[in-house]
C-alpha positions in Angstrom: -7.3 108.1 -238.7 -9.9 110.1 -236.7 -13.2 108.5 -236.0 -15.0 111.7 -236.6 -12.7 111.9 -240.1 -13.8 108.6 -240.4 -17.4 108.9 -240.7 -17.0 112.1 -243.0 -15.2 109.9 -245.4 -17.7 107.7 -245.2 -20.5 109.8 -245.7 -19.2 111.2 -248.9 -18.5 107.5 -250.4 -21.9 106.7 -249.3 -24.4 108.5 -252.0 -25.5 111.4 -249.1 -27.9 113.0 -251.8 -30.2 109.9 -251.8 -30.3 109.2 -248.6 -31.4 112.8 -248.1 -34.1 112.3 -250.7 -35.6 109.4 -249.6 -35.9 110.8 -246.2 -37.6 114.2 -247.4 -39.6 112.1 -249.9 -41.3 110.0 -247.0 -43.1 113.6 -245.9 -44.9 113.6 -249.4 -45.8 109.9 -249.9 -49.2 108.8 -248.7 -49.4 105.4 -246.9 -53.1 104.7 -246.7 -53.9 104.8 -250.3 -57.3 103.0 -250.7 -57.9 100.2 -252.1 -61.7 98.3 -253.6 -62.1 95.1 -252.5 -63.1 94.0 -255.9 -59.1 93.9 -256.9 -58.4 90.8 -258.2 -54.6 88.6 -257.0 -52.6 87.1 -259.4 -51.7 83.4 -258.5 -47.8 83.5 -259.3 -47.2 79.9 -258.6 -49.0 76.7 -260.2 -50.7 75.2 -257.0 -51.5 72.2 -259.0 -47.6 71.3 -259.8 -46.4 72.2 -256.6 -48.6 69.7 -255.2 -47.7 67.0 -257.3 -44.3 67.4 -256.7 -44.9 67.8 -252.6 -46.7 64.4 -252.8 -43.9 63.2 -254.8 -41.5 64.6 -252.2 -43.3 63.1 -249.2 -43.9 59.6 -250.6 -40.2 59.4 -250.9 -39.7 60.8 -247.2 -42.6 59.9 -245.2 -40.7 61.5 -242.0 -40.9 64.8 -243.3 -44.4 64.3 -243.6 -44.9 63.6 -239.9 -42.8 66.9 -238.9 -44.6 68.6 -241.7 -48.4 68.0 -239.7 -46.8 68.2 -236.5 -45.5 71.8 -237.8 -49.3 72.2 -238.7 -50.9 70.6 -236.0 -48.8 72.7 -233.9 -50.6 76.0 -235.3 -53.7 74.7 -235.0 -53.8 74.5 -231.7 -52.4 77.9 -231.0 -48.8 77.6 -231.2 -45.7 77.9 -233.3 -41.9 76.9 -232.9 -39.7 79.3 -233.5 -35.8 78.0 -233.6 -36.6 75.6 -231.5 -39.0 77.4 -228.7 -42.6 76.6 -229.1 -44.8 79.6 -227.9 -48.4 80.2 -228.2 -49.0 82.7 -230.7 -51.4 84.8 -228.8 -48.9 85.4 -226.3 -46.7 87.6 -229.0 -49.3 89.7 -230.5 -48.0 93.1 -231.7 -49.4 94.7 -228.3 -47.4 92.2 -226.3 -44.1 93.2 -228.0 -42.4 95.6 -225.4 -43.8 93.5 -222.5 -42.2 90.4 -224.1 -38.7 92.1 -224.7 -38.9 92.8 -221.2 -38.8 89.0 -219.9 -36.0 87.4 -219.0 -35.4 84.7 -221.6 -32.7 85.8 -224.4 -35.4 84.8 -226.9 -37.6 87.2 -225.9 -35.1 90.1 -225.6 -34.1 89.5 -229.4 -35.7 91.8 -231.4 -35.2 89.2 -234.5 -36.9 86.5 -233.0 -40.4 88.3 -232.7 -39.9 89.6 -236.3 -39.6 85.9 -237.4 -43.3 85.5 -235.8 -44.7 88.4 -237.5 -43.4 87.7 -240.7 -45.8 84.4 -240.8 -43.2 81.7 -242.5 -45.4 79.1 -240.9 -48.3 79.8 -243.3 -47.0 78.0 -246.1 -46.1 74.9 -243.8 -50.2 74.8 -242.9 -51.0 75.5 -246.6 -49.0 72.6 -247.7 -50.2 70.2 -245.2 -53.5 71.6 -246.3 -52.6 70.4 -249.7 -51.9 66.7 -249.2 -54.4 66.1 -246.3 -57.3 68.4 -247.0 -58.1 68.2 -243.6 -60.3 71.2 -242.9 -58.9 72.0 -239.4 -55.8 73.7 -241.1 -57.9 75.9 -243.2 -60.1 77.0 -240.6 -57.2 77.8 -238.1 -55.7 79.6 -241.0 -59.0 81.6 -241.9 -58.9 82.6 -238.2 -55.2 83.7 -238.2 -56.0 85.6 -241.6 -59.1 87.4 -240.1 -56.6 88.7 -237.4 -53.8 89.4 -239.1 -53.8 93.1 -237.8 -52.7 91.8 -234.4 -49.1 90.5 -235.5 -49.0 93.6 -237.9 -46.5 96.3 -236.4 -48.1 98.4 -239.0 -51.5 98.4 -236.6 -48.6 99.2 -233.6 -46.5 101.4 -234.2 -44.6 101.0 -230.7 -43.0 98.0 -232.7 -39.9 98.3 -234.3 -40.3 97.7 -237.6 -38.9 98.1 -241.6 -39.4 97.9 -245.4 -37.7 94.2 -245.4 -39.7 92.9 -242.4 -43.3 94.3 -244.5 -42.1 92.3 -248.0 -41.5 89.0 -245.9 -44.9 89.6 -244.9 -46.3 89.8 -248.1 -44.2 86.8 -249.4 -45.2 84.3 -246.5 -48.7 85.3 -246.8 -49.1 85.3 -250.5 -49.1 81.5 -250.4 -52.7 81.5 -248.7 -54.1 82.7 -252.1 -52.2 80.2 -254.2 -53.4 77.4 -252.2 -57.3 78.5 -251.6 -58.2 80.7 -254.2 -60.1 77.8 -255.5 -62.1 77.2 -252.1 -65.6 77.9 -252.4 -65.7 80.5 -249.6 -62.5 82.1 -250.6 -64.1 85.4 -251.9 -65.8 85.9 -248.7 -63.5 84.2 -245.9 -59.5 84.9 -247.5 -59.8 87.3 -249.9 -60.2 90.7 -248.4 -58.0 90.4 -245.7 -55.3 88.8 -247.6 -55.7 91.8 -250.1 -55.7 94.5 -247.1 -52.4 93.2 -246.1 -50.8 92.9 -249.4 -51.8 96.5 -250.0 -51.2 97.8 -246.8 -47.9 96.6 -246.7 -46.9 97.5 -250.3 -47.8 101.1 -249.3 -45.5 100.8 -246.2 -43.0 99.8 -248.2 -42.9 101.9 -250.8 -43.0 105.3 -248.2 -40.3 103.5 -245.8 -38.0 102.1 -248.1 -34.8 101.1 -246.5 -31.9 103.5 -246.7 -29.7 105.3 -244.7 -29.4 108.9 -244.2 -26.0 109.0 -245.4 -27.4 106.8 -248.7 -26.4 102.9 -248.1 -28.3 100.6 -249.3 -27.9 97.1 -248.3 -30.1 93.8 -247.9 -32.7 95.6 -246.5 -33.0 97.5 -249.3 -32.8 94.8 -251.7 -35.5 92.8 -249.5 -37.7 96.5 -249.6 -36.9 96.4 -253.7 -38.0 92.6 -254.2 -41.0 93.0 -251.8 -42.5 95.7 -254.1 -41.6 94.4 -257.1 -43.5 91.1 -256.0 -46.1 92.8 -254.9 -46.7 94.5 -258.1 -47.2 91.0 -259.7 -49.6 90.0 -256.8 -52.5 93.1 -257.5 -51.2 94.3 -261.2 -54.8 96.7 -261.0 -54.1 98.6 -258.0 -53.6 102.1 -258.5 -50.3 101.9 -257.0 -49.2 98.8 -258.3 -46.9 100.8 -261.0 -45.1 103.0 -258.4 -44.3 100.1 -256.7 -42.9 98.2 -259.5 -41.0 101.7 -260.8 -39.3 102.3 -257.8 -38.7 98.4 -257.0 -37.0 97.5 -260.3 -34.8 100.6 -259.9 -33.4 100.0 -256.8 -32.7 96.6 -257.7 -30.8 96.8 -260.4 -29.0 99.6 -258.4 -28.5 96.8 -255.9 -27.1 94.4 -258.4 -24.6 97.0 -259.3 -23.2 98.2 -256.2 -23.9 95.2 -253.3 -21.9 92.3 -255.5 -18.4 92.0 -256.1 -17.6 91.2 -259.5 -18.0 87.2 -259.1 -21.2 88.1 -257.5 -20.9 87.8 -253.6 -22.7 90.2 -251.5 -20.5 93.4 -250.0 -21.9 92.5 -246.2 -19.2 89.6 -245.7 -21.6 87.4 -244.1 -22.1 84.0 -246.0 -25.9 83.8 -244.0 -26.7 87.5 -245.7 -25.6 86.3 -249.1 -27.6 83.1 -248.9 -30.6 85.7 -247.5 -30.6 87.7 -250.9 -29.8 85.1 -253.1 -33.1 83.4 -251.8 -35.0 86.5 -252.2 -33.6 87.0 -255.8 -34.4 83.7 -256.8 -38.1 83.8 -255.5 -38.8 86.6 -257.5 -37.4 85.6 -260.5 -39.3 82.4 -260.4 -42.4 84.8 -260.1 -41.6 86.8 -262.9 -40.9 83.8 -265.7 -44.4 82.5 -264.1 -46.3 85.1 -265.5 -43.5 85.9 -268.2 -43.1 89.4 -267.1 -40.1 91.1 -269.4 -37.9 91.5 -266.7 -37.9 87.7 -266.3 -34.5 87.2 -268.8 -32.6 90.1 -266.8 -33.1 88.6 -263.3 -32.6 85.4 -264.3 -28.9 86.3 -265.2 -28.4 88.4 -262.5 -29.5 85.6 -260.1 -27.4 82.9 -261.9 -24.7 84.8 -261.1 -25.6 85.3 -257.1 -26.5 81.8 -256.9 -23.4 80.4 -258.3 -21.3 82.1 -256.2 -23.3 81.0 -253.0 -21.8 77.6 -254.5 -18.8 79.0 -254.2 -19.6 79.2 -250.0 -20.7 76.0 -249.6 -18.1 73.4 -248.1 -18.1 70.1 -249.6 -19.9 68.4 -247.3 -22.5 71.3 -249.0 -23.0 73.1 -245.4 -22.6 76.7 -245.7 -19.6 78.2 -244.8 -20.0 80.2 -241.2 -18.4 83.4 -242.1 -20.0 86.6 -240.4 -23.1 87.4 -239.0 -26.0 84.5 -239.0 -29.3 85.9 -238.1 -31.7 82.8 -239.6 -31.5 84.2 -243.1 -33.0 81.5 -244.8 -36.3 82.8 -247.3 -36.5 79.0 -248.4 -38.6 76.5 -246.3 -37.2 73.8 -244.5 -38.7 72.1 -241.1 -36.8 73.6 -238.8 -33.9 71.7 -237.9 -30.7 73.2 -237.5 -28.7 70.6 -239.6 -31.7 71.9 -242.5 -30.8 75.5 -241.7 -26.7 74.7 -242.4 -27.2 72.6 -245.4 -27.3 73.8 -249.1 -27.7 70.4 -250.8 -31.0 72.1 -252.5 -28.8 73.9 -254.4 -28.6 71.0 -256.5 -31.5 71.5 -257.6 -30.7 74.2 -259.5 -28.5 71.8 -261.7 -29.8 68.5 -261.8 -33.5 69.2 -262.3 -34.5 65.5 -261.0 -33.1 66.2 -257.4 -36.3 66.9 -255.1 -35.2 69.2 -252.1 -38.1 70.3 -249.4 -36.8 73.8 -250.3 -37.3 74.1 -254.1 -41.0 72.5 -253.9 -42.3 76.1 -254.1 -40.0 76.0 -257.6 -41.5 73.0 -259.3 -43.9 75.4 -261.5 -41.1 77.2 -262.6 -39.5 77.5 -265.7 -35.7 78.8 -266.2 -34.6 77.8 -263.1 -33.1 74.3 -263.6 -29.9 75.3 -265.1 -28.4 78.2 -262.8 -25.6 76.6 -262.1 -24.3 75.2 -265.3 -22.8 78.4 -266.5 -20.6 81.2 -265.5 -19.4 79.1 -262.0 -17.0 81.6 -260.7 -13.7 79.9 -259.8 -11.6 81.9 -256.9 -10.1 84.9 -258.0 -8.7 88.3 -256.6 -12.0 90.4 -256.8 -14.7 87.6 -255.0 -14.2 89.0 -251.2 -13.8 85.2 -250.5 -11.6 82.0 -251.9 -12.8 78.6 -252.1 -11.1 76.0 -252.6 -12.8 72.1 -252.6 -11.5 68.8 -253.3 -13.4 65.4 -252.8 -14.2 65.3 -248.9 -12.2 68.4 -248.3 -12.3 72.5 -248.4 -11.2 75.4 -247.6 -12.9 78.9 -247.3 -10.8 81.8 -246.8 -11.9 85.5 -245.7 -10.4 88.1 -248.0 -13.3 90.8 -247.9 -12.3 94.9 -246.8 -14.4 96.4 -244.5 -17.1 95.1 -246.6 -20.3 98.0 -247.2 -18.4 100.7 -248.5 -16.8 101.2 -245.1 -19.0 100.1 -243.3 -19.3 96.5 -241.6 -22.7 95.7 -241.4 -22.8 91.8 -240.9 -19.4 91.8 -240.8 -16.4 90.3 -238.3 -12.9 90.9 -237.6 -11.7 87.6 -239.1 -10.0 89.5 -242.0 -7.7 86.3 -243.7 -9.4 83.9 -241.1 -10.4 80.3 -242.7 -12.6 77.7 -242.6 -11.7 74.1 -242.9 -13.8 71.1 -243.0 -13.9 67.2 -243.9 -17.3 65.3 -243.8 -17.4 66.7 -240.7 -17.0 70.4 -239.8 -13.5 70.8 -238.4 -11.9 74.2 -238.1 -14.9 76.6 -238.0 -16.0 80.5 -238.2 -18.1 80.8 -234.5 -21.3 82.8 -235.9 -22.4 85.9 -234.6 -26.1 86.9 -234.1 -26.0 90.6 -234.6 -29.8 90.9 -233.1 -28.9 89.0 -230.1 -30.2 89.9 -226.3 -26.8 88.7 -225.2 -25.0 91.5 -226.2 -21.5 90.0 -224.5 -21.7 87.0 -227.2 -22.2 89.1 -230.0 -18.9 91.1 -229.3 -17.0 88.5 -228.2 -17.9 86.6 -231.7 -17.1 89.5 -233.3 -13.9 89.8 -231.9 -10.9 89.0 -233.8 -9.1 86.6 -231.4 -12.3 84.4 -231.8 -11.6 83.9 -235.6 -8.7 81.8 -236.8 -7.1 84.6 -237.8 -3.8 86.6 -236.6 -4.1 88.8 -233.7 -1.3 91.5 -232.8 -0.7 92.7 -229.3 -5.1 91.6 -228.5 -6.1 94.4 -230.3 -8.6 94.6 -232.9 -8.3 95.6 -236.2 -11.8 97.2 -236.7 -12.8 99.1 -233.5 -16.5 99.0 -232.4 -18.7 99.7 -229.7 -20.0 97.2 -227.3 -23.2 98.6 -227.3 -24.1 99.5 -230.7 -25.1 97.0 -234.0 -23.4 98.4 -236.6 -20.3 100.3 -235.5 -17.4 98.6 -238.0 -15.8 101.6 -239.4 -12.6 101.4 -241.1 -10.5 101.6 -244.2 -8.6 98.0 -243.8 -7.6 96.9 -247.3 -7.2 92.8 -248.0 -5.1 91.8 -251.0 -5.5 88.3 -252.4 -1.8 89.0 -254.6 -2.2 85.4 -256.5 -4.2 82.2 -256.9 -2.4 79.2 -258.6 -4.3 76.0 -259.3 -2.3 72.8 -260.3 -2.3 69.4 -260.9 -0.7 68.7 -257.7 -1.1 71.9 -255.5 -3.8 74.7 -254.8 -1.8 77.5 -253.2 -2.7 81.6 -252.5 -1.6 84.9 -250.8 -3.7 86.8 -248.7 -2.4 90.2 -247.0 -4.1 92.9 -244.9 -3.0 96.2 -243.4 -5.4 96.1 -240.1 -2.7 96.8 -237.7 -1.2 99.9 -239.0 -1.8 102.1 -235.8 -0.8 99.9 -233.2 1.0 101.7 -230.2 4.5 100.1 -230.4 4.3 100.5 -234.3 2.6 99.4 -237.6 2.2 95.7 -238.5 1.3 94.0 -242.1 -0.1 90.3 -241.9 0.7 88.0 -244.9 -0.7 84.3 -244.7 0.0 82.0 -247.3 -2.2 79.0 -248.2 -0.5 75.6 -249.9 -2.7 72.5 -250.2 -0.8 69.5 -251.4 -3.5 67.5 -253.4 -1.7 64.3 -253.2 -0.6 64.1 -249.6 -3.6 65.7 -248.5 -1.9 68.3 -246.3 -2.5 71.9 -245.9 0.4 74.1 -244.8 -0.7 77.9 -243.5 2.4 80.0 -243.1 2.0 83.6 -241.2 4.4 86.2 -241.6 4.0 89.4 -239.7 6.7 92.2 -240.6 6.6 96.0 -239.4 8.4 97.7 -236.5 8.3 97.1 -232.7 8.1 94.4 -230.3 4.8 93.0 -230.3 2.7 90.2 -229.2 1.0 87.4 -231.9 -1.9 85.4 -231.3 -3.8 82.7 -233.3 -6.9 80.6 -232.1 -8.4 77.8 -233.7 -12.2 76.8 -233.3 -13.1 73.4 -233.3 -16.8 72.3 -232.6 -16.5 69.0 -229.7 -19.7 67.4 -230.9 -17.8 65.9 -233.9 -14.3 65.4 -232.7 -12.3 63.3 -230.1 -8.8 64.7 -229.3 -5.7 63.6 -228.3 -1.7 64.8 -228.0 0.4 62.7 -230.2 4.4 62.8 -230.6 3.4 67.0 -230.7 0.6 66.7 -233.0 -3.0 67.2 -231.9 -5.0 64.5 -233.5 -8.9 65.0 -233.9 -10.6 61.9 -235.0 -14.2 60.7 -235.5 -15.6 57.2 -237.2 -14.7 58.9 -240.7 -11.8 60.4 -240.7 -8.5 62.0 -238.9 -6.9 65.3 -238.8 -3.8 66.4 -237.6 -2.5 69.9 -236.2 1.0 71.1 -235.5 3.0 74.0 -235.6 6.6 74.7 -236.6 7.4 76.2 -233.4 5.4 76.7 -229.6 2.9 74.4 -229.0 -0.8 75.2 -228.5 -3.0 76.0 -225.0 -6.2 73.8 -225.4 -9.3 75.6 -223.7 -12.8 75.2 -224.0 -15.2 77.6 -225.8 -18.6 77.9 -227.9 -19.7 78.3 -231.4 -23.1 79.2 -232.5 -24.8 76.1 -234.1 -28.0 77.7 -235.0 -29.6 80.8 -234.0 -29.9 81.2 -230.3 -28.3 77.3 -229.9 -24.8 76.8 -229.2 -22.0 74.2 -229.3 -19.1 73.7 -227.2 -16.0 73.4 -229.2 -12.0 73.4 -228.5 -10.1 76.7 -228.3 -6.5 76.1 -229.7 -4.4 79.3 -228.7 -0.9 79.9 -229.3 0.9 83.7 -228.5 4.6 84.3 -229.1 6.5 87.7 -228.6 8.5 89.1 -231.2 10.4 92.3 -232.2 9.5 93.3 -236.2 9.1 90.0 -237.7 7.5 86.8 -236.8 6.9 83.8 -238.7 4.7 80.7 -237.8 3.9 77.4 -240.1 0.5 75.5 -239.4 0.3 72.4 -240.5 -3.0 70.2 -241.1 -3.2 66.6 -242.7 -6.3 65.0 -243.6 -6.5 60.8 -243.5 -10.2 59.2 -244.0 -10.2 56.1 -242.3 -10.6 52.6 -244.2 -13.7 50.1 -243.0 -11.7 46.8 -242.3 
């Protein structure tokens, strides 16, 4: 299909009149609407309940308290740690943005790295440390930082790339200052005017610069803006702009629930991390609405349950999140900054087992209506969910079955059609992840490529071509179809087909992948069938993290083992060539991986069976 024709087709598919309306609307909206310092700020979470929950959590987890204090003490000394890199905060004022991006270190080139600084996620940790210790040095450091908030605000330096999503996150993170300090005797003088200014200025910025493309596409940016507007309206309900924020936010949010999620609640950007990101934002707003007994609370609780259950489907049996699609640090809820926490979804259990405690869920201890979100409507694998998920005890299989995610434009998607992850107690066959905003362009493009996923590749081609210099240029009309999902007592099976190779020079090819898991023998069989016309070359690559597994070759099988379990991999024909590659373990962090590569030339049709067996070791 002609590229220009495809762009026109996508333009018409994505509500261009809405995009044009929002662009014209900006010129008519006043951004600097004045406000009175007498405006009150509402307390949306109960600090007493949160403090008691935190004290209980840290009593059971004293090492975590030490880690929290280290984060707070670092802030007092003028430093913060972002993605395992400790930096001096004063070196990252917005006035230094362009200068920092010219530095040689890859993290300085990353826009996402500096955005994380401006979001102020560390504010919560310092507030919590003060709540637990009453150490005045934490309060004083926050007071000084809040007085200087404009130094870390792109609103006051328009030479910095900025958007409404970042402004929304800033409001949410800094609102903890009011929650934790509103009863302090010097609050009205030292904290309130600066925080009020931050909320109102960023709220007005979001209202004017609501994130939507000129051709009408609303994505996680739009959802973030809408949530930020409603949340800000709850914080300052008496401000004259507040009702406008709320109306726009609710309207866009309800449209987002309708257009940005599948029937099973899976976000359309084809990335598990971006699904988690919007889920946690929705969860945060739902808690705030319920806390103030807002009339919208019941509606958002229902919608939150749907998308939260979909996130549960994206969790492996070892409770780690699946790695499909881009990962740009998409976690709104707080942790203590370790990569294993970033990858862990254990905290989802809080929403079905209220007696459980997790660092991420401490803020929700004062919220009602969230305890049973995972008890209803738990989605089963179906043909409309954009992914398949099968779990049995310590084994889990997750399959990417999305088409081009964002109405024909793959914002955070990869060429991973029909790709899969297969985990035991430790990650085994994994997706490589990729970071869209990384300054390492070669790494970003490599990890989006079809050959770097656990999928079938034909003639070395990409199912969807993309510009090597662009962030979001995956345009296409590829269709992925789940033909069947069958659950039996003794087996689970499914068939997935896609048409991503219909324009090959030697003739079109269809790819069909059948999954069959024998529950009793713990054997997974994957049968790939490629059919069409012409002479072609088929390839398959599998990525397995080296840090968890030792590898031996035994009687035609590749054997991977650790102290707890063994996986064996076999092919119906040929053999894998074993190479070394890298996968992304956390933002800006890389790990070594085995890369198992298979290739075979064929004419018209080709079949290959991949067999993977699992065995747990028995302690002697």
